[in-house]
ZADO-1210 file (C-alpha; in nm, 4 decimals, padded with zeros to 6 digits):
<atoms>
<atom x="-02.0155" y="-01.7690" z="00.6845" code="UNK" pos="1"/>
<atom x="-02.0017" y="-01.3916" z="00.6969" code="UNK" pos="2"/>
<atom x="-01.7648" y="-01.2490" z="00.4630" code="UNK" pos="3"/>
<atom x="-01.8847" y="-00.8887" z="00.5080" code="UNK" pos="4"/>
<atom x="-01.7038" y="-00.5885" z="00.7482" code="UNK" pos="5"/>
<atom x="-01.8498" y="-00.5951" z="01.0914" code="UNK" pos="6"/>
<atom x="-01.9830" y="-00.2555" z="01.2172" code="UNK" pos="7"/>
<atom x="-01.6647" y="-00.1129" z="01.3085" code="UNK" pos="8"/>
<atom x="-01.4738" y="-00.2021" z="01.0014" code="UNK" pos="9"/>
<atom x="-01.7379" y="-00.0357" z="00.7968" code="UNK" pos="10"/>
<atom x="-01.7342" y="00.2692" z="01.0298" code="UNK" pos="11"/>
<atom x="-01.3263" y="00.2878" z="00.9758" code="UNK" pos="12"/>
<atom x="-01.3884" y="00.2514" z="00.5840" code="UNK" pos="13"/>
<atom x="-01.6530" y="00.5009" z="00.5695" code="UNK" pos="14"/>
<atom x="-01.4260" y="00.7509" z="00.7881" code="UNK" pos="15"/>
<atom x="-01.1595" y="00.6797" z="00.5959" code="UNK" pos="16"/>
<atom x="-01.3641" y="00.7545" z="00.2359" code="UNK" pos="17"/>
<atom x="-01.5339" y="01.0715" z="00.3837" code="UNK" pos="18"/>
<atom x="-01.2059" y="01.2057" z="00.5114" code="UNK" pos="19"/>
<atom x="-00.9676" y="01.1673" z="00.2226" code="UNK" pos="20"/>
<atom x="-01.2220" y="01.2670" z="-00.0329" code="UNK" pos="21"/>
<atom x="-01.2597" y="01.5918" z="00.1565" code="UNK" pos="22"/>
<atom x="-00.8451" y="01.6180" z="00.2624" code="UNK" pos="23"/>
<atom x="-00.6856" y="01.4341" z="-00.0200" code="UNK" pos="24"/>
<atom x="-00.8669" y="01.5175" z="-00.3154" code="UNK" pos="25"/>
<atom x="-00.7118" y="01.4524" z="-00.6496" code="UNK" pos="26"/>
<atom x="-00.6758" y="01.8505" z="-00.7055" code="UNK" pos="27"/>
<atom x="-00.4336" y="01.8217" z="-00.3652" code="UNK" pos="28"/>
<atom x="-00.2447" y="01.4815" z="-00.4877" code="UNK" pos="29"/>
<atom x="-00.1299" y="01.6904" z="-00.7917" code="UNK" pos="30"/>
<atom x="-00.0226" y="01.9630" z="-00.5726" code="UNK" pos="31"/>
<atom x="00.1664" y="01.7597" z="-00.3598" code="UNK" pos="32"/>
<atom x="00.3269" y="01.5403" z="-00.6509" code="UNK" pos="33"/>
<atom x="00.4423" y="01.8385" z="-00.8531" code="UNK" pos="34"/>
<atom x="00.5926" y="01.9677" z="-00.5105" code="UNK" pos="35"/>
<atom x="00.7524" y="01.6658" z="-00.4643" code="UNK" pos="36"/>
<atom x="00.6092" y="01.6816" z="-00.0726" code="UNK" pos="37"/>
<atom x="00.3500" y="01.5891" z="00.1767" code="UNK" pos="38"/>
<atom x="00.0389" y="01.7647" z="00.3083" code="UNK" pos="39"/>
<atom x="00.1465" y="01.7923" z="00.6554" code="UNK" pos="40"/>
<atom x="-00.1957" y="01.8992" z="00.7498" code="UNK" pos="41"/>
<atom x="-00.3380" y="01.5540" z="00.6313" code="UNK" pos="42"/>
<atom x="-00.0774" y="01.4109" z="00.8017" code="UNK" pos="43"/>
<atom x="-00.1696" y="01.5793" z="01.1255" code="UNK" pos="44"/>
<atom x="-00.5290" y="01.4696" z="01.0489" code="UNK" pos="45"/>
<atom x="-00.4307" y="01.1138" z="01.0084" code="UNK" pos="46"/>
<atom x="-00.2600" y="01.1373" z="01.3398" code="UNK" pos="47"/>
<atom x="-00.5051" y="01.2579" z="01.5217" code="UNK" pos="48"/>
<atom x="-00.7538" y="00.9710" z="01.3950" code="UNK" pos="49"/>
<atom x="-00.4592" y="00.7423" z="01.5074" code="UNK" pos="50"/>
<atom x="-00.4135" y="00.5747" z="01.2126" code="UNK" pos="51"/>
<atom x="-00.0747" y="00.4877" z="01.2332" code="UNK" pos="52"/>
<atom x="-00.1288" y="00.2814" z="01.5176" code="UNK" pos="53"/>
<atom x="-00.3660" y="00.0744" z="01.4047" code="UNK" pos="54"/>
<atom x="-00.2599" y="-00.2548" z="01.4452" code="UNK" pos="55"/>
<atom x="-00.0183" y="-00.1402" z="01.7631" code="UNK" pos="56"/>
<atom x="-00.1036" y="-00.2763" z="02.1088" code="UNK" pos="57"/>
<atom x="-00.2973" y="-00.0186" z="02.3162" code="UNK" pos="58"/>
<atom x="00.0160" y="-00.1110" z="02.5581" code="UNK" pos="59"/>
<atom x="00.2294" y="00.0661" z="02.3159" code="UNK" pos="60"/>
<atom x="-00.0252" y="00.2973" z="02.1998" code="UNK" pos="61"/>
<atom x="-00.1880" y="00.1936" z="01.9015" code="UNK" pos="62"/>
<atom x="-00.5408" y="00.1162" z="01.8696" code="UNK" pos="63"/>
<atom x="-00.4826" y="-00.2615" z="01.8901" code="UNK" pos="64"/>
<atom x="-00.6950" y="-00.3917" z="01.5690" code="UNK" pos="65"/>
<atom x="-00.6007" y="-00.6303" z="01.3193" code="UNK" pos="66"/>
<atom x="-00.4663" y="-00.6741" z="00.9704" code="UNK" pos="67"/>
<atom x="-00.8006" y="-00.6491" z="00.8340" code="UNK" pos="68"/>
<atom x="-00.8832" y="-00.3457" z="00.9531" code="UNK" pos="69"/>
<atom x="-00.5157" y="-00.2160" z="00.8414" code="UNK" pos="70"/>
<atom x="-00.6130" y="-00.3495" z="00.4648" code="UNK" pos="71"/>
<atom x="-00.9281" y="-00.1335" z="00.4882" code="UNK" pos="72"/>
<atom x="-00.7360" y="00.1952" z="00.5333" code="UNK" pos="73"/>
<atom x="-00.4686" y="00.1149" z="00.3056" code="UNK" pos="74"/>
<atom x="-00.7417" y="00.0553" z="00.0605" code="UNK" pos="75"/>
<atom x="-00.9378" y="00.3834" z="00.0866" code="UNK" pos="76"/>
<atom x="-00.5683" y="00.5348" z="00.1034" code="UNK" pos="77"/>
<atom x="-00.4554" y="00.3584" z="-00.2107" code="UNK" pos="78"/>
<atom x="-00.8196" y="00.4581" z="-00.3711" code="UNK" pos="79"/>
<atom x="-00.7189" y="00.8283" z="-00.2808" code="UNK" pos="80"/>
<atom x="-00.3799" y="00.8071" z="-00.3474" code="UNK" pos="81"/>
<atom x="-00.3059" y="00.9750" z="-00.0894" code="UNK" pos="82"/>
<atom x="00.0282" y="01.1209" z="-00.0463" code="UNK" pos="83"/>
<atom x="00.1445" y="01.0175" z="00.3368" code="UNK" pos="84"/>
<atom x="00.4166" y="00.8279" z="00.4963" code="UNK" pos="85"/>
<atom x="00.1519" y="00.6064" z="00.6234" code="UNK" pos="86"/>
<atom x="00.2200" y="00.2701" z="00.4295" code="UNK" pos="87"/>
<atom x="00.6106" y="00.2681" z="00.5382" code="UNK" pos="88"/>
<atom x="00.5395" y="00.4056" z="00.8867" code="UNK" pos="89"/>
<atom x="00.2554" y="00.1407" z="00.9181" code="UNK" pos="90"/>
<atom x="00.5084" y="-00.1458" z="00.7796" code="UNK" pos="91"/>
<atom x="00.7930" y="-00.0372" z="01.0328" code="UNK" pos="92"/>
<atom x="00.5362" y="-00.0851" z="01.3231" code="UNK" pos="93"/>
<atom x="00.5000" y="-00.4491" z="01.1806" code="UNK" pos="94"/>
<atom x="00.8312" y="-00.5432" z="01.1569" code="UNK" pos="95"/>
<atom x="00.9018" y="-00.4234" z="01.5172" code="UNK" pos="96"/>
<atom x="00.5302" y="-00.5617" z="01.6588" code="UNK" pos="97"/>
<atom x="00.6099" y="-00.8932" z="01.5301" code="UNK" pos="98"/>
<atom x="00.9767" y="-00.9507" z="01.5470" code="UNK" pos="99"/>
<atom x="01.1093" y="-00.6971" z="01.7450" code="UNK" pos="100"/>
<atom x="01.2284" y="-00.7546" z="02.1386" code="UNK" pos="101"/>
<atom x="01.0542" y="-00.6082" z="02.4156" code="UNK" pos="102"/>
<atom x="01.3279" y="-00.3610" z="02.4611" code="UNK" pos="103"/>
<atom x="01.2651" y="-00.2405" z="02.0926" code="UNK" pos="104"/>
<atom x="00.9236" y="-00.2420" z="02.1096" code="UNK" pos="105"/>
<atom x="00.8977" y="-00.0382" z="02.4419" code="UNK" pos="106"/>
<atom x="01.1457" y="00.2040" z="02.2543" code="UNK" pos="107"/>
<atom x="01.0057" y="00.2640" z="01.9116" code="UNK" pos="108"/>
<atom x="00.6434" y="00.1288" z="01.8854" code="UNK" pos="109"/>
<atom x="00.4980" y="00.4301" z="02.0733" code="UNK" pos="110"/>
<atom x="00.6308" y="00.7298" z="01.8141" code="UNK" pos="111"/>
<atom x="00.5163" y="00.4971" z="01.5093" code="UNK" pos="112"/>
<atom x="00.1636" y="00.4537" z="01.6914" code="UNK" pos="113"/>
<atom x="00.1284" y="00.8266" z="01.7195" code="UNK" pos="114"/>
<atom x="00.2970" y="00.9044" z="01.3890" code="UNK" pos="115"/>
<atom x="00.5061" y="01.1749" z="01.5903" code="UNK" pos="116"/>
<atom x="00.8798" y="00.9831" z="01.5384" code="UNK" pos="117"/>
<atom x="00.8032" y="00.7849" z="01.2156" code="UNK" pos="118"/>
<atom x="00.9496" y="00.4703" z="01.1387" code="UNK" pos="119"/>
<atom x="01.0488" y="00.3777" z="00.7619" code="UNK" pos="120"/>
<atom x="01.0732" y="-00.0084" z="00.6505" code="UNK" pos="121"/>
<atom x="01.2327" y="-00.1282" z="00.3183" code="UNK" pos="122"/>
<atom x="01.0007" y="-00.2685" z="00.0828" code="UNK" pos="123"/>
<atom x="01.2362" y="-00.5059" z="-00.1086" code="UNK" pos="124"/>
<atom x="01.3963" y="-00.8291" z="00.0391" code="UNK" pos="125"/>
<atom x="01.7649" y="-00.8688" z="00.0029" code="UNK" pos="126"/>
<atom x="01.8060" y="-00.5343" z="-00.1251" code="UNK" pos="127"/>
<atom x="01.7478" y="-00.2223" z="00.0586" code="UNK" pos="128"/>
<atom x="01.9101" y="00.0447" z="-00.1681" code="UNK" pos="129"/>
<atom x="01.5566" y="00.1927" z="-00.2029" code="UNK" pos="130"/>
<atom x="01.3376" y="00.3162" z="00.1267" code="UNK" pos="131"/>
<atom x="00.9865" y="00.4867" z="00.0603" code="UNK" pos="132"/>
<atom x="00.9515" y="00.7941" z="00.3137" code="UNK" pos="133"/>
<atom x="01.3167" y="00.6953" z="00.4734" code="UNK" pos="134"/>
<atom x="01.3718" y="01.0913" z="00.4465" code="UNK" pos="135"/>
<atom x="01.1897" y="01.2459" z="00.7648" code="UNK" pos="136"/>
<atom x="01.1628" y="00.8991" z="00.9498" code="UNK" pos="137"/>
<atom x="01.3607" y="00.8872" z="01.3244" code="UNK" pos="138"/>
<atom x="01.4017" y="00.5017" z="01.2142" code="UNK" pos="139"/>
<atom x="01.4304" y="00.2508" z="00.9182" code="UNK" pos="140"/>
<atom x="01.3822" y="-00.1562" z="00.9199" code="UNK" pos="141"/>
<atom x="01.5977" y="-00.3025" z="00.6704" code="UNK" pos="142"/>
<atom x="01.4829" y="-00.6306" z="00.5349" code="UNK" pos="143"/>
<atom x="01.6906" y="-00.8840" z="00.4177" code="UNK" pos="144"/>
<atom x="01.4333" y="-01.1569" z="00.3796" code="UNK" pos="145"/>
<atom x="01.5262" y="-01.3983" z="00.6548" code="UNK" pos="146"/>
<atom x="01.6038" y="-01.1278" z="00.8918" code="UNK" pos="147"/>
<atom x="01.5874" y="-00.7882" z="00.9260" code="UNK" pos="148"/>
<atom x="01.7723" y="-00.4936" z="01.1785" code="UNK" pos="149"/>
<atom x="01.6881" y="-00.1563" z="01.2710" code="UNK" pos="150"/>
<atom x="01.8681" y="00.1283" z="01.2303" code="UNK" pos="151"/>
<atom x="01.8340" y="00.5112" z="01.3333" code="UNK" pos="152"/>
<atom x="01.8446" y="00.7503" z="01.1079" code="UNK" pos="153"/>
<atom x="02.1624" y="00.9140" z="01.2416" code="UNK" pos="154"/>
<atom x="02.3545" y="00.5763" z="01.1318" code="UNK" pos="155"/>
<atom x="02.2475" y="00.5685" z="00.7800" code="UNK" pos="156"/>
<atom x="02.3271" y="00.7329" z="00.4638" code="UNK" pos="157"/>
<atom x="01.9824" y="00.8977" z="00.3157" code="UNK" pos="158"/>
<atom x="01.9846" y="01.0220" z="-00.0307" code="UNK" pos="159"/>
<atom x="01.6247" y="01.1170" z="-00.1907" code="UNK" pos="160"/>
<atom x="01.5521" y="01.0223" z="-00.5194" code="UNK" pos="161"/>
<atom x="01.3025" y="01.0684" z="-00.7650" code="UNK" pos="162"/>
<atom x="01.0873" y="00.8209" z="-00.9575" code="UNK" pos="163"/>
<atom x="00.8047" y="00.8227" z="-01.1991" code="UNK" pos="164"/>
<atom x="00.5796" y="00.7954" z="-00.8925" code="UNK" pos="165"/>
<atom x="00.5886" y="01.1896" z="-00.7329" code="UNK" pos="166"/>
<atom x="00.2809" y="01.0972" z="-00.4834" code="UNK" pos="167"/>
<atom x="00.5528" y="00.9069" z="-00.2280" code="UNK" pos="168"/>
<atom x="00.9267" y="00.9849" z="-00.1384" code="UNK" pos="169"/>
<atom x="01.1838" y="00.7567" z="-00.1995" code="UNK" pos="170"/>
<atom x="01.5612" y="00.7553" z="-00.0978" code="UNK" pos="171"/>
<atom x="01.8507" y="00.5348" z="-00.1420" code="UNK" pos="172"/>
<atom x="01.9670" y="00.3717" z="00.1819" code="UNK" pos="173"/>
<atom x="02.2819" y="00.2823" z="00.2881" code="UNK" pos="174"/>
<atom x="02.3814" y="00.1581" z="00.6744" code="UNK" pos="175"/>
<atom x="02.6494" y="-00.0849" z="00.8374" code="UNK" pos="176"/>
<atom x="02.5529" y="-00.2684" z="01.1337" code="UNK" pos="177"/>
<atom x="02.2094" y="-00.2300" z="01.3041" code="UNK" pos="178"/>
<atom x="02.0166" y="-00.3856" z="01.5504" code="UNK" pos="179"/>
<atom x="01.8806" y="-00.7295" z="01.4242" code="UNK" pos="180"/>
<atom x="01.5137" y="-00.7741" z="01.4798" code="UNK" pos="181"/>
<atom x="01.5169" y="-01.1383" z="01.6783" code="UNK" pos="182"/>
<atom x="01.1043" y="-01.2690" z="01.6172" code="UNK" pos="183"/>
<atom x="00.9184" y="-01.3705" z="01.2764" code="UNK" pos="184"/>
<atom x="01.0570" y="-01.1267" z="01.0310" code="UNK" pos="185"/>
<atom x="00.8568" y="-01.3361" z="00.7355" code="UNK" pos="186"/>
<atom x="00.5442" y="-01.2968" z="00.9145" code="UNK" pos="187"/>
<atom x="00.6149" y="-00.9372" z="00.9313" code="UNK" pos="188"/>
<atom x="00.6993" y="-00.9297" z="00.6084" code="UNK" pos="189"/>
<atom x="00.3895" y="-01.0857" z="00.4996" code="UNK" pos="190"/>
<atom x="00.1939" y="-00.8930" z="00.6745" code="UNK" pos="191"/>
<atom x="00.3381" y="-00.5742" z="00.5086" code="UNK" pos="192"/>
<atom x="00.2532" y="-00.7344" z="00.1330" code="UNK" pos="193"/>
<atom x="-00.1398" y="-00.7545" z="00.2663" code="UNK" pos="194"/>
<atom x="-00.0628" y="-00.3910" z="00.3438" code="UNK" pos="195"/>
<atom x="00.0508" y="-00.2979" z="00.0098" code="UNK" pos="196"/>
<atom x="-00.1665" y="-00.5312" z="-00.1807" code="UNK" pos="197"/>
<atom x="-00.4507" y="-00.3809" z="-00.0133" code="UNK" pos="198"/>
<atom x="-00.3039" y="-00.0240" z="-00.1408" code="UNK" pos="199"/>
<atom x="-00.2867" y="-00.1388" z="-00.4890" code="UNK" pos="200"/>
<atom x="-00.6143" y="-00.2530" z="-00.4991" code="UNK" pos="201"/>
<atom x="-00.7853" y="00.0805" z="-00.3894" code="UNK" pos="202"/>
<atom x="-00.5631" y="00.1930" z="-00.6991" code="UNK" pos="203"/>
<atom x="-00.7464" y="-00.0823" z="-00.9519" code="UNK" pos="204"/>
<atom x="-01.0809" y="00.0189" z="-00.7795" code="UNK" pos="205"/>
<atom x="-01.0147" y="00.4267" z="-00.8440" code="UNK" pos="206"/>
<atom x="-00.8937" y="00.3666" z="-01.2156" code="UNK" pos="207"/>
<atom x="-01.1889" y="00.1554" z="-01.3119" code="UNK" pos="208"/>
<atom x="-01.4378" y="00.3800" z="-01.1429" code="UNK" pos="209"/>
<atom x="-01.2919" y="00.6756" z="-01.3492" code="UNK" pos="210"/>
<atom x="-01.2909" y="00.4596" z="-01.6818" code="UNK" pos="211"/>
<atom x="-01.6427" y="00.3858" z="-01.6243" code="UNK" pos="212"/>
<atom x="-01.7558" y="00.7166" z="-01.5637" code="UNK" pos="213"/>
<atom x="-01.5844" y="00.8754" z="-01.8885" code="UNK" pos="214"/>
<atom x="-01.7371" y="00.5851" z="-02.0867" code="UNK" pos="215"/>
<atom x="-02.0738" y="00.7069" z="-01.9677" code="UNK" pos="216"/>
<atom x="-02.0414" y="01.0701" z="-02.0299" code="UNK" pos="217"/>
<atom x="-01.8332" y="01.0453" z="-02.3695" code="UNK" pos="218"/>
<atom x="-02.0286" y="01.0116" z="-02.6694" code="UNK" pos="219"/>
<atom x="-01.8917" y="00.9310" z="-02.9976" code="UNK" pos="220"/>
<atom x="-02.1759" y="00.9065" z="-03.2650" code="UNK" pos="221"/>
<atom x="-02.4677" y="01.0215" z="-03.0419" code="UNK" pos="222"/>
<atom x="-02.4042" y="00.7242" z="-02.8184" code="UNK" pos="223"/>
<atom x="-02.1758" y="00.6684" z="-02.4969" code="UNK" pos="224"/>
<atom x="-01.8928" y="00.4911" z="-02.5547" code="UNK" pos="225"/>
<atom x="-01.9238" y="00.2387" z="-02.3102" code="UNK" pos="226"/>
<atom x="-02.2319" y="00.1270" z="-02.5149" code="UNK" pos="227"/>
<atom x="-01.9778" y="-00.0084" z="-02.7209" code="UNK" pos="228"/>
<atom x="-01.8245" y="-00.3918" z="-02.6679" code="UNK" pos="229"/>
<atom x="-01.4926" y="-00.3241" z="-02.7555" code="UNK" pos="230"/>
<atom x="-01.5148" y="-00.0711" z="-02.4231" code="UNK" pos="231"/>
<atom x="-01.7737" y="-00.2248" z="-02.2157" code="UNK" pos="232"/>
<atom x="-01.5812" y="-00.5152" z="-02.2349" code="UNK" pos="233"/>
<atom x="-01.2579" y="-00.3527" z="-02.1163" code="UNK" pos="234"/>
<atom x="-01.4479" y="-00.2301" z="-01.8242" code="UNK" pos="235"/>
<atom x="-01.5872" y="-00.5585" z="-01.7577" code="UNK" pos="236"/>
<atom x="-01.2191" y="-00.6853" z="-01.7151" code="UNK" pos="237"/>
<atom x="-01.1315" y="-00.4213" z="-01.4959" code="UNK" pos="238"/>
<atom x="-01.4024" y="-00.5151" z="-01.2623" code="UNK" pos="239"/>
<atom x="-01.2634" y="-00.8390" z="-01.2451" code="UNK" pos="240"/>
<atom x="-00.9366" y="-00.7886" z="-01.1975" code="UNK" pos="241"/>
<atom x="-00.9907" y="-00.5539" z="-00.9270" code="UNK" pos="242"/>
<atom x="-01.2510" y="-00.7820" z="-00.7560" code="UNK" pos="243"/>
<atom x="-00.9777" y="-01.0953" z="-00.7403" code="UNK" pos="244"/>
<atom x="-00.7048" y="-00.8670" z="-00.5920" code="UNK" pos="245"/>
<atom x="-00.9816" y="-00.7888" z="-00.3356" code="UNK" pos="246"/>
<atom x="-01.0833" y="-01.1291" z="-00.2755" code="UNK" pos="247"/>
<atom x="-00.7228" y="-01.2632" z="-00.2639" code="UNK" pos="248"/>
<atom x="-00.6020" y="-00.9658" z="-00.0325" code="UNK" pos="249"/>
<atom x="-00.9019" y="-00.9732" z="00.2368" code="UNK" pos="250"/>
<atom x="-00.8826" y="-01.3220" z="00.2529" code="UNK" pos="251"/>
<atom x="-00.4532" y="-01.2686" z="00.3170" code="UNK" pos="252"/>
<atom x="-00.5911" y="-01.0175" z="00.5744" code="UNK" pos="253"/>
<atom x="-00.7763" y="-01.2587" z="00.7383" code="UNK" pos="254"/>
<atom x="-00.5450" y="-01.5241" z="00.7735" code="UNK" pos="255"/>
<atom x="-00.2871" y="-01.3001" z="00.9275" code="UNK" pos="256"/>
<atom x="-00.5246" y="-01.2409" z="01.2144" code="UNK" pos="257"/>
<atom x="-00.7322" y="-01.6029" z="01.2188" code="UNK" pos="258"/>
<atom x="-00.5101" y="-01.8758" z="01.0593" code="UNK" pos="259"/>
<atom x="-00.1410" y="-01.7320" z="00.9941" code="UNK" pos="260"/>
<atom x="00.0219" y="-02.0711" z="00.9315" code="UNK" pos="261"/>
<atom x="-00.1737" y="-02.0044" z="00.5576" code="UNK" pos="262"/>
<atom x="-00.0331" y="-01.6138" z="00.5589" code="UNK" pos="263"/>
<atom x="00.2762" y="-01.6639" z="00.3367" code="UNK" pos="264"/>
<atom x="00.0855" y="-01.8507" z="00.0690" code="UNK" pos="265"/>
<atom x="-00.1965" y="-01.5867" z="00.0807" code="UNK" pos="266"/>
<atom x="00.0013" y="-01.2938" z="00.1144" code="UNK" pos="267"/>
<atom x="00.2135" y="-01.3945" z="-00.2088" code="UNK" pos="268"/>
<atom x="-00.0992" y="-01.4508" z="-00.4018" code="UNK" pos="269"/>
<atom x="-00.2401" y="-01.1178" z="-00.2890" code="UNK" pos="270"/>
<atom x="00.0430" y="-00.9153" z="-00.3907" code="UNK" pos="271"/>
<atom x="00.0995" y="-01.0867" z="-00.7116" code="UNK" pos="272"/>
<atom x="-00.2315" y="-01.0533" z="-00.8049" code="UNK" pos="273"/>
<atom x="-00.3107" y="-00.6778" z="-00.6621" code="UNK" pos="274"/>
<atom x="-00.0016" y="-00.6150" z="-00.8510" code="UNK" pos="275"/>
<atom x="-00.0835" y="-00.7195" z="-01.1854" code="UNK" pos="276"/>
<atom x="-00.4322" y="-00.5815" z="-01.1162" code="UNK" pos="277"/>
<atom x="-00.3337" y="-00.2393" z="-01.0365" code="UNK" pos="278"/>
<atom x="-00.1395" y="-00.1796" z="-01.3605" code="UNK" pos="279"/>
<atom x="-00.3434" y="-00.3635" z="-01.5997" code="UNK" pos="280"/>
<atom x="-00.6571" y="-00.1685" z="-01.4777" code="UNK" pos="281"/>
<atom x="-00.5035" y="00.1960" z="-01.4301" code="UNK" pos="282"/>
<atom x="-00.3256" y="00.1100" z="-01.8137" code="UNK" pos="283"/>
<atom x="-00.7005" y="00.0188" z="-01.9417" code="UNK" pos="284"/>
<atom x="-00.8574" y="00.3032" z="-01.7868" code="UNK" pos="285"/>
<atom x="-00.5666" y="00.5370" z="-01.9817" code="UNK" pos="286"/>
<atom x="-00.7142" y="00.3418" z="-02.3052" code="UNK" pos="287"/>
<atom x="-01.0693" y="00.4093" z="-02.2153" code="UNK" pos="288"/>
<atom x="-00.9972" y="00.7801" z="-02.1888" code="UNK" pos="289"/>
<atom x="-00.8249" y="00.7835" z="-02.5182" code="UNK" pos="290"/>
<atom x="-00.6420" y="01.0893" z="-02.5872" code="UNK" pos="291"/>
<atom x="-00.7260" y="01.2995" z="-02.2694" code="UNK" pos="292"/>
<atom x="-00.5681" y="01.0133" z="-02.0525" code="UNK" pos="293"/>
<atom x="-00.2222" y="01.0452" z="-02.1944" code="UNK" pos="294"/>
<atom x="-00.1938" y="01.4182" z="-02.0488" code="UNK" pos="295"/>
<atom x="-00.0302" y="01.5246" z="-01.7672" code="UNK" pos="296"/>
<atom x="-00.3487" y="01.7528" z="-01.6941" code="UNK" pos="297"/>
<atom x="-00.5172" y="01.4515" z="-01.6477" code="UNK" pos="298"/>
<atom x="-00.5100" y="01.2739" z="-01.2873" code="UNK" pos="299"/>
<atom x="-00.5180" y="00.9530" z="-01.4378" code="UNK" pos="300"/>
<atom x="-00.1273" y="00.9089" z="-01.4414" code="UNK" pos="301"/>
<atom x="-00.0865" y="00.9472" z="-01.0941" code="UNK" pos="302"/>
<atom x="-00.2486" y="00.6278" z="-01.0398" code="UNK" pos="303"/>
<atom x="-00.0912" y="00.4892" z="-01.3167" code="UNK" pos="304"/>
<atom x="00.2656" y="00.5636" z="-01.1594" code="UNK" pos="305"/>
<atom x="00.1932" y="00.4768" z="-00.8007" code="UNK" pos="306"/>
<atom x="00.0406" y="00.1006" z="-00.9316" code="UNK" pos="307"/>
<atom x="00.3479" y="00.0822" z="-01.1698" code="UNK" pos="308"/>
<atom x="00.5994" y="00.1384" z="-00.8492" code="UNK" pos="309"/>
<atom x="00.3758" y="-00.0292" z="-00.6091" code="UNK" pos="310"/>
<atom x="00.4023" y="-00.3769" z="-00.8155" code="UNK" pos="311"/>
<atom x="00.7756" y="-00.3569" z="-00.7574" code="UNK" pos="312"/>
<atom x="00.7854" y="-00.2669" z="-00.4028" code="UNK" pos="313"/>
<atom x="00.8185" y="-00.5971" z="-00.2186" code="UNK" pos="314"/>
<atom x="00.8627" y="-00.7716" z="-00.4788" code="UNK" pos="315"/>
<atom x="00.7187" y="-00.8133" z="-00.8100" code="UNK" pos="316"/>
<atom x="00.4374" y="-01.0805" z="-00.9036" code="UNK" pos="317"/>
<atom x="00.6945" y="-01.3288" z="-01.0848" code="UNK" pos="318"/>
<atom x="00.9076" y="-01.3370" z="-00.7424" code="UNK" pos="319"/>
<atom x="00.5569" y="-01.4094" z="-00.5968" code="UNK" pos="320"/>
<atom x="00.4430" y="-01.6905" z="-00.7972" code="UNK" pos="321"/>
<atom x="00.7981" y="-01.8351" z="-00.7844" code="UNK" pos="322"/>
<atom x="00.7366" y="-01.8063" z="-00.3691" code="UNK" pos="323"/>
<atom x="00.3825" y="-01.9767" z="-00.4695" code="UNK" pos="324"/>
<atom x="00.5443" y="-02.2596" z="-00.6649" code="UNK" pos="325"/>
<atom x="00.7821" y="-02.3402" z="-00.3441" code="UNK" pos="326"/>
<atom x="00.5452" y="-02.3069" z="-00.0881" code="UNK" pos="327"/>
<atom x="00.2995" y="-02.5661" z="-00.3000" code="UNK" pos="328"/>
<atom x="00.5719" y="-02.8235" z="-00.3661" code="UNK" pos="329"/>
<atom x="00.5583" y="-02.7099" z="-00.7501" code="UNK" pos="330"/>
<atom x="00.9433" y="-02.6087" z="-00.7124" code="UNK" pos="331"/>
<atom x="01.2372" y="-02.6642" z="-00.5173" code="UNK" pos="332"/>
</atoms>
């Protein structure tokens, strides 16, 4: 069995890494975070590449690819800590594509696929007070766990809020009514879990690389600090956390495309592990960097804050461990 990417998937990953390294280096992330705004030029290039429609059918203007390809993109966007509305827009597309009616798909998916008429999806079942990227969207998907509704922004009250993660926009949303999504809301939410897990895995990978590079360069007593066991063991633990998150996330992405009956369990396992990994790895990377890691001037805190907020979106690790226990019959 081949667990690697195929040629098309490798091309997506390489293209994303190359483009984001040029168009969204951490210096650009800092500019966006300090101004609390997105880079319109970056979003335009993402639109030109067709990424907003990666999982949307060709019939509705998308690329018609699967959840594995979506996970590849989200991991690279997380690695870059890219300040874009990609994740929430893609999640709105997942909800409408998997749970929407024919009329809802026809109305909204083309705009989501092009990125010209963005959607935004609530990332917290049973509580839609906080919606990433609601400001500037054309429509919202509010997720209530077992069901979800589609709301046009003209029918909602949207109040932007500032969280510790300044690389993404957040808003409090209140809305009455809405157009119910008649299909598989849980399946759509699980696919959004996979996308978020992939982003968190990318954050962990970037934080780990920053720590390892610093441990090779920083010297203490005429030796690189990475040669000391306390540091090398911490870096090894970061690698373990990151690889476990990646393995579970891509397994969950595979189940979404090939074995959907296994998706609920796999998605919760991926989200729980990726949430913990992103936070633990970024926090450990900060320790490796020592005093400089605690400064505003260092870029590491952007990853750490994105990891912290992302761990809470769509359910924290404890919630997903409880869901796992229920799914395997260990809890009522």
